[in-house]
C-alpha positions in Angstrom: 12.6 -29.1 27.2 10.1 -26.8 28.8 12.6 -25.1 30.6 14.9 -24.7 27.7 11.9 -23.2 25.7 11.0 -20.9 28.6 14.9 -20.0 28.9 14.9 -19.1 25.2 12.1 -16.7 25.7 13.6 -14.8 28.7 17.0 -14.6 26.6 14.9 -13.4 23.6 13.1 -11.0 25.8 16.2 -9.8 27.1 17.7 -9.5 23.7 14.8 -7.2 22.7 16.0 -4.7 25.5 19.7 -4.7 24.6 20.6 -7.1 27.2 21.5 -10.3 25.2 23.1 -10.4 21.9 21.5 -12.3 18.9 23.9 -15.4 19.2 22.6 -16.1 22.6 19.1 -16.0 21.4 19.1 -18.7 19.3 18.6 -16.7 16.1 19.5 -18.5 12.8 21.8 -16.6 10.9 21.3 -16.1 7.2 22.4 -13.2 4.7 22.5 -10.9 8.0 24.0 -11.8 11.0 21.9 -12.7 14.3 22.6 -9.4 15.8 21.2 -7.6 12.7 18.1 -9.9 12.7 17.7 -9.3 16.3 17.7 -5.6 15.8 14.9 -5.9 13.3 13.0 -7.5 16.1 14.0 -4.8 18.4 12.8 -2.0 16.3 9.4 -3.4 15.8 9.3 -4.3 19.7 9.7 -0.8 20.4 7.7 1.0 17.7 4.5 -1.8 18.5 4.9 -0.2 22.3 5.7 3.3 21.3 2.1 3.2 19.5 0.6 1.7 22.4 1.9 5.0 24.5 0.9 7.3 21.9 -2.4 6.1 22.1 -2.4 6.2 26.0 -0.9 9.9 26.2 -2.0 11.5 23.1 -2.4 15.2 24.8 1.1 14.7 26.0 2.6 13.6 22.7 1.1 16.8 21.2 2.7 18.8 23.9 6.1 17.3 23.5 6.3 16.8 19.7 6.3 13.2 18.4 10.4 13.1 18.4 10.5 14.0 21.9 7.8 11.9 22.9 8.9 9.0 21.4 12.6 9.3 22.8 10.8 9.3 25.9 8.7 6.1 25.2 12.1 4.2 23.8 13.4 4.9 27.2 10.4 3.6 29.0 10.2 0.5 26.7 13.5 -0.8 27.5 13.3 -0.2 31.1 9.9 -1.2 31.8 9.7 -4.9 30.2 6.3 -6.1 29.1 5.5 -8.9 31.1 2.2 -10.2 29.3 0.6 -10.3 25.9 -2.1 -8.0 27.0 -0.9 -4.3 26.2 -4.1 -2.7 27.7 -2.6 -2.0 30.8 0.9 -0.9 29.7 2.5 2.6 30.3 1.7 2.7 34.1 4.3 5.3 35.9 5.1 6.8 32.4 5.1 10.1 34.2 8.0 8.9 36.3 9.9 8.3 33.1 9.0 12.1 31.8 10.5 13.2 35.1 13.9 11.9 34.1 14.2 14.2 31.4 15.0 17.8 33.0 15.2 19.6 29.8 11.5 18.2 29.2 10.3 19.6 32.8 12.1 22.6 32.2 10.3 23.3 28.9 7.1 21.9 29.9 6.8 21.8 33.8 3.4 20.3 33.6 4.1 17.4 31.6 4.7 15.0 34.4 1.2 15.9 35.9 -0.4 15.6 32.2 1.0 11.9 32.0 -0.2 11.3 35.2 -3.9 12.7 34.3 -3.9 10.7 30.9 -2.8 7.6 33.0 -6.0 7.9 35.2 -8.2 8.4 32.1 -6.8 5.2 30.5 -7.3 3.5 34.2 -10.9 4.3 34.5 -11.3 2.4 31.3 -9.3 -0.3 32.6 -11.4 -0.7 35.9 -14.6 -0.3 33.9 -14.0 -3.7 31.8 -13.7 -5.6 35.0 -16.8 -7.7 36.2 -17.3 -5.8 39.6 -19.3 -7.4 42.5 -20.3 -5.3 44.8 -23.0 -6.1 48.0 -24.0 -2.6 48.6 -27.4 -1.2 49.4 -29.0 0.8 46.6 -28.9 4.7 47.3 -32.8 4.8 47.1 -32.8 2.6 50.3 -31.4 5.4 52.3 -35.1 6.8 53.1 -35.5 3.6 55.1 -32.8 4.4 57.5 -33.3 5.9 60.8 -32.0 9.5 61.6 -29.5 7.8 63.8 -28.2 5.4 61.4 -27.3 8.3 58.9 -24.0 9.0 61.0 -22.8 5.5 60.2 -23.6 5.4 56.4 -20.6 4.9 54.0 -21.0 5.9 50.5 -19.1 3.6 47.9 -17.6 5.0 44.7 -17.5 2.9 41.5 -14.1 1.1 41.0 -13.8 3.3 37.9 -14.1 6.5 40.0 -10.9 8.4 40.6 -10.4 11.5 42.6 -7.7 13.6 41.2 -5.7 16.7 42.1 -2.7 18.5 40.5 -0.6 21.6 41.0 -1.5 22.3 37.3 -4.6 23.3 35.5 -4.5 19.9 33.7 -8.5 19.6 33.4 -8.5 23.2 31.5 -5.5 21.8 29.4 -8.0 18.9 28.5 -10.7 21.1 27.6 -8.5 23.4 25.8 -7.2 20.4 23.4 -11.1 19.4 23.1 -12.0 22.9 22.0 -8.8 23.8 20.2 -8.8 26.9 21.9 -5.8 27.9 24.3 -6.6 31.4 24.5 -6.5 32.6 28.3 -5.0 29.0 29.6 -3.4 29.3 32.7 -1.6 26.5 33.6 0.0 27.3 37.0 -3.2 26.9 39.0 -4.0 24.2 41.3 -7.0 22.1 40.3 -9.1 19.3 42.0 -11.5 16.8 40.0 -12.9 13.7 39.3 -12.0 11.0 36.5 -14.5 8.5 35.8 -16.5 6.5 32.9 -20.2 6.9 32.0 -22.5 3.9 31.8 -21.0 2.9 28.4 -17.3 2.9 29.4 -16.5 6.4 28.1 -14.3 8.5 30.1 -15.3 11.8 31.3 -13.5 14.5 33.6 -14.8 17.0 35.7 -12.9 19.9 37.7 -14.4 20.5 41.3 -14.6 23.1 44.1 -12.5 22.5 47.2 -15.6 21.2 49.1 -17.0 18.7 46.3 -13.3 17.3 46.1 -12.9 17.0 49.9 -16.3 15.4 50.0 -15.2 13.1 47.1 -11.8 12.3 48.8 -13.7 11.3 52.0 -16.2 8.9 50.2 -13.1 7.5 48.6 -11.6 6.7 51.9 -14.7 5.1 53.2 -15.4 7.8 55.8 -18.8 7.3 57.5 -21.0 10.5 56.8 -21.0 11.3 60.5 -17.4 12.1 60.4 -17.1 13.9 57.2 -16.8 18.1 58.1 -20.2 19.8 57.2 -18.6 22.4 54.8 -17.9 19.2 52.5 -21.2 17.4 53.1 -23.1 20.6 51.9 -21.9 19.4 48.4 -23.4 15.9 48.6 -26.3 16.6 46.0 -24.1 18.3 43.6 -21.8 15.1 43.9 -24.9 12.5 43.4 -25.8 14.1 40.3 -22.6 13.0 38.7 -23.6 9.3 39.1 -20.2 8.1 40.7 -21.7 6.4 43.6 -22.4 2.9 43.5 -24.4 2.4 46.9 -23.8 2.6 50.4 -23.3 0.2 53.6 -23.4 0.7 57.3 -20.2 1.1 59.5 -20.2 -1.8 62.0 -18.8 0.3 65.0 -19.2 4.1 64.7 
């Protein structure tokens, strides 16, 4: 019985993605056929997940227009089945689906990167909602270390902090959307930055200079301070003011 139910559920899921017909999904016919009834489910299924994607990628939707965005969303939904009831993490790799539409990429070359940017914004909130257990020493304890120990010190970012770099000025684009002022916006510029959450779980972003970003990526890679280039270490104070460092540990072998 349980196998029959599991098989029926799997077949129905395939039917929602046009990989099975209504007759094979054990849908009862009435005034309309099983296939027509299944189509109603399909429409509702696509519409619901499209709304999820719209909420995750609001700037991309604004850039592409609702009709274009929904067409790409439909393609994504039918090729990326929802495997659980929780939709909070749905939409990963949507940027790869955007890249499959050459007309879209030609009209808005930055669209793929914008999708990746918005997914990272969503990902920070997903990570913030998890219970993170870190066995780290607080930053205040650095003052108790000897000078010799400083070289083996490893700073750790919070799990909801992500370095982000793009060939397009997506940080500036987000700022333009926020201010509804697109004057003097130049998108064909490489930008470095950080995407994170504040203590209340609200996402925020900040573009960084090259040295700040170099330091951020080294910290993200858990590089001991002694192995980080001096020009990057010079940005340590400005980076610490962003409250992205959870604490520190010491390298076992340095």
